[in-house]
Z-matrix of the N, CA and C atoms (Angstrom, degrees):
N
C 1 1.452
C 2 1.520 1 108.82
N 3 1.342 2 116.92 1 137.69
C 4 1.468 3 120.83 2 -177.26
C 5 1.514 4 109.68 3 -79.94
N 6 1.343 5 115.72 4 138.85
C 7 1.445 6 122.24 5 -179.74
C 8 1.519 7 109.87 6 -72.09
N 9 1.365 8 117.28 7 137.18
C 10 1.418 9 122.96 8 177.11
C 11 1.514 10 110.64 9 -84.67
N 12 1.316 11 119.03 10 129.01
C 13 1.491 12 121.20 11 -178.84
C 14 1.537 13 109.50 12 -67.81
N 15 1.330 14 116.11 13 155.67
C 16 1.442 15 121.06 14 176.04
C 17 1.509 16 111.60 15 -66.36
N 18 1.298 17 115.95 16 -31.12
C 19 1.459 18 122.64 17 -177.72
C 20 1.540 19 108.62 18 -144.45
N 21 1.304 20 115.80 19 143.27
C 22 1.451 21 119.89 20 174.20
C 23 1.505 22 111.93 21 -78.04
N 24 1.334 23 117.35 22 -20.60
C 25 1.464 24 122.37 23 -175.37
C 26 1.541 25 108.59 24 -92.77
N 27 1.310 26 115.91 25 125.30
C 28 1.446 27 120.11 26 176.85
C 29 1.557 28 109.26 27 -74.07
N 30 1.289 29 115.76 28 146.30
C 31 1.470 30 119.40 29 -175.56
C 32 1.553 31 112.35 30 -70.57
N 33 1.329 32 117.35 31 -16.10
C 34 1.465 33 119.10 32 179.79
C 35 1.549 34 110.73 33 -96.71
N 36 1.323 35 119.57 34 11.30
C 37 1.452 36 123.02 35 -178.72
C 38 1.539 37 109.51 36 -109.83
N 39 1.308 38 117.19 37 162.63
C 40 1.479 39 120.34 38 177.21
C 41 1.537 40 113.10 39 -59.40
N 42 1.295 41 116.96 40 155.97
C 43 1.435 42 121.87 41 176.74
C 44 1.535 43 110.39 42 -62.71
N 45 1.304 44 116.70 43 155.18
C 46 1.471 45 122.28 44 -179.52
C 47 1.552 46 111.47 45 -67.21
N 48 1.293 47 117.15 46 -29.40
C 49 1.448 48 120.90 47 -178.18
C 50 1.534 49 110.30 48 -129.90
N 51 1.264 50 116.43 49 132.53
C 52 1.484 51 122.03 50 175.50
C 53 1.504 52 107.99 51 -108.21
N 54 1.309 53 118.15 52 138.38
C 55 1.451 54 123.23 53 -179.10
C 56 1.500 55 107.91 54 -116.40
N 57 1.333 56 116.55 55 131.23
C 58 1.472 57 123.96 56 -179.99
C 59 1.540 58 106.96 57 -120.37
N 60 1.305 59 116.61 58 138.63
C 61 1.477 60 122.85 59 178.89
C 62 1.529 61 110.53 60 54.90
N 63 1.313 62 114.74 61 50.06
C 64 1.469 63 123.83 62 -173.91
C 65 1.511 64 111.48 63 -53.71
N 66 1.313 65 118.38 64 -37.40
C 67 1.493 66 121.59 65 -176.11
C 68 1.514 67 112.10 66 -102.27
N 69 1.316 68 117.28 67 22.12
C 70 1.438 69 118.66 68 176.19
C 71 1.535 70 111.85 69 -57.98
N 72 1.336 71 118.11 70 134.05
C 73 1.457 72 120.96 71 -173.91
C 74 1.507 73 115.42 72 -74.39
N 75 1.360 74 117.70 73 -12.00
C 76 1.475 75 119.26 74 -179.13
C 77 1.519 76 110.69 75 -63.01
N 78 1.309 77 114.22 76 151.76
C 79 1.473 78 119.67 77 176.13
C 80 1.519 79 111.86 78 -81.34
N 81 1.326 80 116.62 79 -3.41
C 82 1.450 81 122.41 80 179.78
C 83 1.530 82 110.92 81 -83.56
N 84 1.297 83 116.30 82 146.44
C 85 1.440 84 123.30 83 173.19
C 86 1.507 85 105.59 84 -127.86
N 87 1.346 86 116.43 85 121.59
C 88 1.436 87 121.53 86 179.69
C 89 1.527 88 107.86 87 -100.32
N 90 1.340 89 116.37 88 126.49
C 91 1.452 90 122.41 89 -179.15
C 92 1.528 91 108.77 90 -120.62
N 93 1.299 92 116.75 91 125.90
C 94 1.467 93 123.12 92 -176.95
C 95 1.518 94 109.56 93 -122.25
N 96 1.310 95 115.18 94 130.89
C 97 1.466 96 121.34 95 176.18
C 98 1.511 97 108.92 96 -109.62
N 99 1.304 98 118.63 97 151.10
C 100 1.423 99 123.37 98 179.69
C 101 1.518 100 112.79 99 66.51
N 102 1.291 101 119.37 100 30.08
C 103 1.453 102 121.17 101 178.57
C 104 1.529 103 114.14 102 -75.63
N 105 1.327 104 115.50 103 -12.43
C 106 1.451 105 121.22 104 175.83
C 107 1.490 106 108.79 105 -143.25
N 108 1.325 107 117.10 106 169.81
C 109 1.475 108 119.63 107 -178.37
C 110 1.512 109 112.65 108 -107.62
N 111 1.299 110 117.46 109 26.09
C 112 1.479 111 120.69 110 178.20
C 113 1.541 112 109.98 111 -81.39
N 114 1.316 113 115.01 112 141.50
C 115 1.460 114 121.13 113 173.32
C 116 1.544 115 107.34 114 -129.71
N 117 1.298 116 117.41 115 151.42
C 118 1.484 117 118.70 116 177.22
C 119 1.528 118 110.20 117 -55.20
N 120 1.329 119 116.38 118 137.10
C 121 1.430 120 124.54 119 -177.19
C 122 1.524 121 110.45 120 -55.32
N 123 1.347 122 117.96 121 -33.75
C 124 1.450 123 120.59 122 179.33
C 125 1.504 124 114.38 123 -65.27
N 126 1.346 125 117.98 124 -18.02
C 127 1.441 126 122.27 125 178.22
C 128 1.492 127 114.26 126 -92.04
N 129 1.350 128 116.63 127 -7.15
C 130 1.466 129 119.66 128 -176.49
C 131 1.520 130 108.89 129 61.61
N 132 1.320 131 116.72 130 -136.05
C 133 1.485 132 120.72 131 176.79
C 134 1.503 133 110.98 132 -107.96
N 135 1.329 134 118.40 133 16.82
C 136 1.462 135 123.18 134 177.03
C 137 1.524 136 112.85 135 56.48
N 138 1.341 137 116.35 136 26.87
C 139 1.435 138 118.93 137 -179.90
C 140 1.520 139 114.67 138 80.51
N 141 1.305 140 115.91 139 3.24
C 142 1.497 141 120.58 140 -179.15
C 143 1.536 142 106.58 141 -92.51
N 144 1.349 143 118.02 142 130.08
C 145 1.478 144 119.98 143 178.62
C 146 1.533 145 111.25 144 -59.05
N 147 1.295 146 115.21 145 146.10
C 148 1.477 147 121.84 146 -178.82
C 149 1.524 148 111.20 147 -54.79
N 150 1.322 149 118.24 148 -35.90
C 151 1.486 150 120.83 149 179.37
C 152 1.498 151 111.40 150 -63.30
N 153 1.317 152 118.54 151 -30.52
C 154 1.468 153 121.02 152 -179.86
C 155 1.529 154 113.27 153 -71.20
N 156 1.332 155 115.73 154 -19.67
C 157 1.455 156 118.63 155 179.97
C 158 1.518 157 111.88 156 -71.15
N 159 1.279 158 118.94 157 -8.20
C 160 1.455 159 123.06 158 174.84
C 161 1.536 160 110.24 159 -89.51
N 162 1.284 161 118.38 160 -10.96
C 163 1.461 162 123.30 161 -178.00
C 164 1.524 163 110.14 162 -98.40
N 165 1.319 164 116.80 163 168.61
C 166 1.490 165 120.53 164 179.81
C 167 1.525 166 115.27 165 -62.56
N 168 1.311 167 120.15 166 -5.54
C 169 1.455 168 121.69 167 176.93
C 170 1.506 169 112.00 168 -61.59
N 171 1.362 170 115.15 169 -30.81
C 172 1.473 171 119.75 170 -177.00
C 173 1.512 172 113.38 171 -103.89
N 174 1.298 173 117.82 172 -23.79
C 175 1.469 174 120.19 173 178.01
C 176 1.531 175 109.32 174 -156.03
N 177 1.282 176 115.60 175 158.52
C 178 1.484 177 122.10 176 174.54
C 179 1.465 178 108.06 177 -87.97
N 180 1.305 179 117.00 178 103.01
C 181 1.458 180 123.37 179 -175.98
C 182 1.556 181 109.51 180 -59.24
N 183 1.300 182 115.04 181 123.78
C 184 1.487 183 120.05 182 176.79
C 185 1.525 184 114.05 183 89.76
N 186 1.325 185 119.50 184 -12.02
C 187 1.459 186 119.12 185 -176.59
C 188 1.523 187 111.25 186 -70.00
N 189 1.272 188 120.37 187 -29.68
C 190 1.457 189 121.27 188 179.47
C 191 1.522 190 110.83 189 -63.72
N 192 1.329 191 116.42 190 -49.28
C 193 1.474 192 119.92 191 -178.32
C 194 1.566 193 110.24 192 -70.75
N 195 1.307 194 115.69 193 -40.93
C 196 1.488 195 117.30 194 179.17
C 197 1.545 196 111.97 195 -62.53
N 198 1.320 197 117.24 196 -38.82
C 199 1.474 198 120.78 197 -179.70
C 200 1.517 199 109.71 198 -69.93
N 201 1.327 200 119.68 199 -37.12
C 202 1.485 201 121.07 200 175.39
C 203 1.497 202 110.57 201 -62.61
N 204 1.358 203 118.72 202 -42.01
C 205 1.462 204 120.83 203 179.73
C 206 1.547 205 108.44 204 -64.72
N 207 1.328 206 120.01 205 -41.81
C 208 1.428 207 123.53 206 178.59
C 209 1.533 208 110.27 207 -63.31
N 210 1.326 209 117.80 208 -44.61
C 211 1.474 210 120.49 209 179.94
C 212 1.512 211 110.84 210 -60.88
N 213 1.346 212 116.97 211 -41.34
C 214 1.448 213 121.14 212 176.81
C 215 1.523 214 110.98 213 -62.39
N 216 1.319 215 117.23 214 -46.72
C 217 1.458 216 122.59 215 -178.21
C 218 1.533 217 112.47 216 -62.51
N 219 1.320 218 116.74 217 -34.95
C 220 1.426 219 121.30 218 -178.76
C 221 1.517 220 112.73 219 -96.70
N 222 1.340 221 116.59 220 -5.72
C 223 1.464 222 124.52 221 -173.14
C 224 1.501 223 111.74 222 51.90
N 225 1.332 224 112.55 223 44.75
C 226 1.494 225 121.07 224 -177.51
C 227 1.519 226 109.25 225 -109.69
N 228 1.333 227 114.71 226 161.39
C 229 1.457 228 121.72 227 176.02
C 230 1.530 229 108.62 228 -82.88
N 231 1.298 230 114.65 229 140.00
C 232 1.477 231 122.76 230 -179.04
C 233 1.523 232 108.24 231 -120.83
N 234 1.324 233 116.27 232 132.04
C 235 1.489 234 121.34 233 174.36
C 236 1.490 235 108.09 234 -124.05
């Protein structure tokens, strides 16, 4: 039987969640999923061809930048 890792996230990879404008005074919290196409190394590419990781199947193209602009405009925290 294969040993289960303590964490799916490798220590040399980016954090699972990025926070922008953490101390924004707005009562709004903006949460965005699929802002990047990273997957835990333990998952490989989930059977999806590398070429597909450039398409919206793996991430919403432009949503990361658009959500940062929105968070700045509203002075809200973005995760």
